[in-house]
Every structure is written in structure tokens, then in C-alpha cells.
C-alpha positions as CSV (number, residue, x, y, z in Angstrom):
1,X,32.5,-14.3,-14.9
2,X,28.7,-14.0,-14.9
3,X,27.4,-12.8,-11.5
4,X,25.5,-15.5,-9.6
5,X,21.8,-15.4,-9.6
6,X,20.4,-14.6,-6.2
7,X,17.3,-16.0,-4.6
8,X,15.8,-13.9,-1.8
9,X,13.3,-15.4,0.6
10,X,10.6,-13.5,2.5
11,X,12.9,-13.6,5.5
12,X,15.7,-12.1,3.4
13,X,13.5,-9.2,2.3
14,X,12.3,-8.4,5.8
15,X,15.9,-8.4,7.1
16,X,17.1,-6.0,4.4
17,X,14.3,-3.5,3.9
18,X,12.6,-1.4,6.6
19,X,9.6,0.8,6.2
20,X,11.6,4.1,6.3
21,X,14.0,2.8,3.7
22,X,11.2,1.6,1.5
23,X,9.5,5.0,1.7
24,X,12.7,6.9,0.8
25,X,13.5,4.5,-2.1
26,X,10.0,4.7,-3.5
27,X,10.0,8.5,-3.3
28,X,13.3,8.6,-5.3
29,X,11.9,6.4,-8.0
30,X,8.7,8.4,-8.3
31,X,10.9,11.5,-8.8
32,X,12.9,9.6,-11.4
33,X,9.7,8.6,-13.1
34,X,8.5,12.2,-13.2
35,X,11.8,13.1,-14.9
36,X,11.4,10.2,-17.3
37,X,14.3,8.4,-15.7
38,X,12.1,5.4,-14.9
39,X,8.8,4.0,-16.2
40,X,6.2,1.5,-15.3
41,X,4.7,-1.4,-17.3
42,X,0.9,-1.3,-17.0
43,X,-0.7,-4.0,-15.0
44,X,-2.0,-7.1,-16.8
45,X,-5.0,-8.5,-14.9
46,X,-7.3,-11.5,-15.2
47,X,-10.1,-12.6,-12.8
48,X,-12.1,-15.8,-12.5
49,X,-14.4,-17.7,-10.2
50,X,-15.4,-16.2,-6.8
51,X,-12.8,-13.4,-6.5
52,X,-9.7,-15.1,-7.8
53,X,-7.2,-13.0,-9.8
54,X,-3.8,-13.0,-11.4
55,X,-1.6,-10.0,-11.9
56,X,1.6,-8.9,-13.7
57,X,3.3,-5.5,-13.7
58,X,6.8,-4.2,-14.1
59,X,9.1,-1.2,-14.1
60,X,12.5,-0.2,-15.4
61,X,15.1,2.3,-14.5
62,X,17.5,2.5,-17.5
63,X,21.1,3.6,-17.5
64,X,24.3,2.4,-15.8
65,X,23.5,0.2,-12.8
66,X,19.8,0.2,-13.8
67,X,17.3,-2.6,-13.3
68,X,14.1,-3.9,-14.9
69,X,11.7,-6.1,-13.0
70,X,8.4,-7.9,-13.1
71,X,6.1,-8.8,-10.2
72,X,3.7,-11.6,-10.8
73,X,1.1,-12.9,-8.4
74,X,-2.0,-15.0,-8.0
75,X,-4.7,-14.5,-5.3
76,X,-7.5,-17.0,-4.5
77,X,-9.6,-17.7,-1.5
78,X,-7.5,-20.7,-0.8
79,X,-4.2,-18.7,-0.8
80,X,-1.8,-17.2,-3.3
81,X,1.8,-16.5,-4.1
82,X,4.0,-13.8,-5.7
83,X,7.5,-13.5,-7.2
84,X,9.6,-10.6,-8.4
85,X,12.1,-11.2,-11.2
86,X,14.9,-8.6,-11.3
87,X,16.9,-8.1,-14.5
88,X,20.0,-6.0,-15.4
89,X,18.7,-3.2,-17.6
90,X,21.9,-3.0,-19.6
91,X,22.6,-6.7,-20.3
92,X,19.2,-8.2,-19.8
93,X,20.6,-10.9,-17.5
94,X,18.4,-12.2,-14.7
95,X,20.0,-11.1,-11.4
96,X,17.5,-12.1,-8.7
97,X,14.3,-13.9,-8.0
98,X,12.6,-12.5,-4.9
99,X,9.7,-13.9,-3.0
100,X,7.4,-10.9,-3.1
101,X,4.7,-11.1,-0.5
102,X,6.6,-9.0,2.1
103,X,8.1,-6.9,-0.7
104,X,4.6,-6.1,-2.0
105,X,3.4,-5.2,1.5
106,X,6.3,-2.9,2.0
107,X,5.8,-1.3,-1.3
108,X,2.1,-0.8,-0.7
109,X,2.8,0.7,2.7
110,X,5.6,2.9,1.3
111,X,3.3,4.6,-1.2
112,X,1.0,5.5,1.7
113,X,4.0,6.8,3.5
114,X,5.2,8.9,0.6
115,X,1.7,10.3,0.0
116,X,1.1,11.1,3.7
117,X,4.5,12.7,4.1
118,X,3.9,14.9,1.0
119,X,0.2,15.7,1.4
120,X,-1.0,15.4,5.0
121,X,-0.7,18.3,7.4
122,X,2.7,18.3,9.0
123,X,1.2,18.5,12.5
124,X,-1.5,15.8,12.0
125,X,-1.5,13.6,15.1
126,X,-4.8,11.7,14.9
127,X,-5.4,8.9,12.4
128,X,-7.8,6.1,11.6
129,X,-6.8,2.7,10.1
130,X,-9.7,0.9,8.6
131,X,-8.9,-2.8,8.0
132,X,-7.0,-5.3,10.1
133,X,-5.6,-7.8,7.6
134,X,-1.9,-8.4,7.1
135,X,-1.4,-5.2,5.0
136,X,-2.7,-3.1,7.9
137,X,0.4,-3.9,10.0
138,X,2.8,-2.2,7.5
139,X,0.3,0.6,6.8
140,X,0.4,1.5,10.5
141,X,4.2,1.4,10.4
142,X,4.3,3.8,7.4
143,X,2.0,6.3,9.1
144,X,4.2,6.2,12.2
145,X,7.3,6.8,10.2
146,X,6.2,10.1,8.6
147,X,3.9,11.8,11.2
148,X,4.1,12.5,14.9
149,X,1.1,10.5,15.8
150,X,-0.6,10.7,19.2
151,X,-3.6,8.4,18.5
152,X,-4.7,5.9,15.9
153,X,-8.1,4.3,16.0
154,X,-8.5,0.8,14.4
155,X,-11.7,-0.5,12.9
156,X,-12.8,-3.6,11.0
157,X,-16.2,-5.3,10.9
158,X,-15.1,-8.4,13.0
159,X,-14.6,-7.6,16.7
160,X,-12.3,-10.5,17.3
161,X,-10.0,-9.6,14.4
162,X,-9.7,-5.9,15.3
163,X,-9.2,-6.7,19.0
164,X,-6.4,-9.1,18.1
165,X,-4.8,-6.6,15.8
166,X,-4.8,-3.9,18.5
167,X,-3.3,-6.2,21.0
168,X,-0.6,-7.3,18.6
169,X,0.6,-3.8,17.7
170,X,-0.2,-1.7,20.8
171,X,3.1,-2.3,22.5
172,X,5.2,-1.4,19.5
173,X,4.4,2.3,19.4
174,X,4.5,5.3,21.8
175,X,1.2,6.6,20.7
176,X,-2.2,5.4,21.7
177,X,-3.8,2.7,19.6
178,X,-7.6,2.3,20.2
179,X,-10.1,-0.3,19.0
180,X,-13.1,1.4,17.5
181,X,-16.4,-0.5,17.7
182,X,-17.9,1.5,14.8
183,X,-16.6,3.1,11.7
184,X,-18.0,6.4,12.8
185,X,-16.1,6.3,16.0
186,X,-12.9,5.5,14.2
187,X,-13.3,8.4,11.7
188,X,-14.4,11.0,14.4
189,X,-11.5,13.5,14.7
190,X,-9.2,11.5,12.4
191,X,-7.0,13.9,10.3
192,X,-5.4,11.0,8.4
193,X,-7.5,8.0,7.2
194,X,-6.2,4.9,5.6
195,X,-8.5,2.3,4.0
196,X,-6.9,-1.1,3.5
197,X,-9.8,-3.5,3.1
198,X,-11.2,-6.0,0.6
199,X,-14.6,-4.3,0.5
200,X,-16.7,-4.8,-2.7
201,X,-19.0,-1.9,-2.0
202,X,-18.2,1.7,-0.9
203,X,-18.5,2.1,2.9
204,X,-17.0,5.6,3.4
205,X,-18.6,8.7,2.1
206,X,-17.7,12.4,2.2
207,X,-19.8,13.1,5.3
208,X,-17.9,10.5,7.2
209,X,-14.6,12.2,6.3
210,X,-15.6,15.6,7.7
211,X,-12.5,15.8,9.9
212,X,-10.2,14.1,7.4
213,X,-7.4,16.1,5.8
214,X,-5.7,13.2,4.0
215,X,-7.1,9.9,2.8
216,X,-5.0,6.9,1.8
217,X,-7.4,4.7,-0.3
218,X,-5.3,1.5,-0.7
219,X,-7.5,-1.6,-0.7
220,X,-9.5,-1.6,-3.8
221,X,-7.2,-2.9,-6.5
222,X,-9.7,-4.7,-8.7
223,X,-12.5,-3.3,-10.8
224,X,-15.0,-5.3,-8.7
225,X,-14.0,-3.5,-5.5
226,X,-14.5,-0.1,-4.0
227,X,-14.0,1.5,-0.6
228,X,-15.2,5.0,-0.9
229,X,-18.2,6.8,-2.5
230,X,-17.8,9.1,-5.5
231,X,-18.8,12.1,-3.5
232,X,-15.4,11.9,-1.8
233,X,-13.9,13.3,-5.0
234,X,-16.1,16.4,-4.6
235,X,-14.5,17.1,-1.2
236,X,-10.9,16.6,-2.3
237,X,-8.7,19.5,-3.1
238,X,-6.3,17.2,-4.9
239,X,-6.4,13.6,-6.1
240,X,-3.1,11.9,-6.5
241,X,-2.2,8.4,-7.7
242,X,1.2,6.7,-8.1
243,X,0.4,5.6,-11.7
244,X,-2.5,7.1,-13.6
245,X,-3.1,4.3,-16.1
246,X,-2.9,1.5,-13.5
247,X,-5.2,3.4,-11.2
248,X,-7.8,3.8,-13.9
249,X,-7.7,0.1,-14.8
250,X,-7.4,-1.3,-11.3
251,X,-10.4,0.0,-9.4
252,X,-13.8,1.3,-10.3
253,X,-13.3,4.2,-7.8
């Protein structure tokens, strides 16, 4: 008998997958990829109008019990949507269709968690989170999952949005969460910095990261966008991406 096709809603995804589980799962797959036990399909991308875009990417883990999948999504100023199609890698049968907004946010946060756990100083306790959109919520959770934080400063250009963000998340963590009125205040003393914005021009340079020991640059996923200046590379001891080809194609950084 053919296994029934599953449809998972956003609510199903959130109920099944936590940030720590997502971080551990992604790390296992990155190790598998390094050992040629998994591979990615490079992203296909098209843009139009005033910032609208469509994306498709995929990955496969061959072998017994393996899966292949594609995530497709469209983003416009009026909104967007995303789906993940999961196939059996042995039989090619479609096993699940998954609403992928929450899944994508968890995956994006998980790569920051993997990177921070592997690369940031183990005793780092001070962080800055730049950006207060929906993705910032899971980015903060990922940082909290992998480092013993004592203070996180939050900054975005709009005072009302950053204030609302701080009020929404402050009671969920034992460490201090502070609203920063300026970018400079947020970066001052921050050992870990996460950028999760839709900036179209670089707004962070090497001088601003004088105290930083680990940078998660997450927001710029289109060739038209950038968050940090090129002199940041000159300060870096190591530059790491989850997929080299996609990183080169996906951002002018």
C-alpha cells in the first residue's frame, strides 16, 4: 500500500520542530554534505518590479530512508508564500507538502546557531541583534540556544518597531534584552553580532565591529542587497558559508 501523502501546516511545523532540534539536524546534514552524503541544488532566482523575487532550491540525502526536497517561494511587497515538497529519494514518490514560512525561518536561524556554536568564543555573553522583523525572533532564540548570554542589544531604524520587539521577547529569556537607540550603541561591546535586515546598502563596517568576535550576516540574500562593507573581510580570520555557490550567487557581499 502506498504511504499517504502528508500535508503539514505552519502550525504543524512549529509544533514538531524546536530551535535546538533544528540546529542539531542542520549540523548533521552539513557534516553529511562534507562527506558527500548529501548535496544541494543551487538556487534559481528571478527578480522583478520593485523588489519582488521568486526562488527555488533543493537538497538530497541519498540512501536508505533518504529524502529529496525542493523549497519554492515568492516574495513581494504585498506578501508572499512558500512550500516545501518532500520526496522519497529511493522511489521518487512525493511524501509531504509542507507550508514553509516557519520552516524557512527555523532553518535560517539554525544556520546562525550552527555557525555561532562552532565559531564564536565559548564564553561570549554579549550580543547585538540588528533587525527586528519576523526572522529576528528565531535568530535570537538560536543565539540563546548555543551561548550563555548575559546581554543582547536590539537595534533597527524604526523606534516603534524595535521597542515592540524588545517588549515582545524580553520576558522569554533570563538574560537582559536592551533597546539600542543607535547602531553604535548596539555594537559597542558586542562579541557576537547578527545582521538580519533587508538593507540594500552596507551599514556596518569593520570599524563598527571592533569588539565583535563572530558575525552572522544573514539578511542579504539577493544580489541587490548588502549589509556589511567589504572591509569586514579584511578583519575576518575566517569566512564561512553554508553553501559556496549559493552564497556567491545570492548576495553582492
